[in-house]
C-alpha positions, -999 to +999 in steps of 0.1 A: +000+000+000+028+024+009+046+017-024+014+025-044+011+058-026+047+066-032+043+059-070+012+082-070+031+109-053+060+106-078+036+108-107+019+139-093+052+156-087+065+148-122+033+161-137+037+193-116+072+197-129+060+193-165+033+220-159+060+242-145+083+237-175+054+245-198+046+277-178+083+287-181+082+282-219+049+301-221+064+330-201+095+331-224+072+332-255+053+361-239+085+380-235+095+372-271+061+384-284+062+416-265+098+423-276+087+417-312+058+442-307+083+469-297+106+460-326+077+464-351+066+496-334+101+509-338+103+500-374+070+516-382+077+549-364+097+563-393+069+559-418+042+569-393+059+601-380+073+624-406+093+643-380+130+645-373+127+630-338+114+598-352+149+583-351+151+589-313+117+573-308+129+543-329+160+539-308+138+540-276+116+512-291+146+492-302+161+495-268+129+484-251+128+454-275+163+444-267+159+448-230+127+427-229+143+400-250+174+399-227+153+398-195+131+370-211+162+349-219+178+354-185+145+346-168+139+315-189+174+300-181+173+310-144+139+293-140+151+262-160+180+258-136+156+260-106+133+235-121+162+210-127+173+215-091+139+207-078+137+174-096+159+157-070+130+161-045+107+137-064+099+105-047+116+091-016+145+116-017+151+114+020+163+078+018+183+084-014+201+116-004+205+114+034+219+079+037 
């Protein structure tokens, strides 16, 4: 009986980690999408605004795009490392790691 409960616990924890991995990927794609929105906005500013300061506005949008992409990449890899580290706690880790 105890072994069946342990297997059920292991399955639940592995599924929770899979959901966490998918959430991490979804968050990265959201950062990427937002970064691309700023990039497209920067590219379209020159044709939308027929003023001399359009270049400075473009640079601001390109900078925001680059910053968002960089933050998204850093966040993705930082969370991936935390997820990998949490996998050692699946199952009967007290017997495996404390003996």
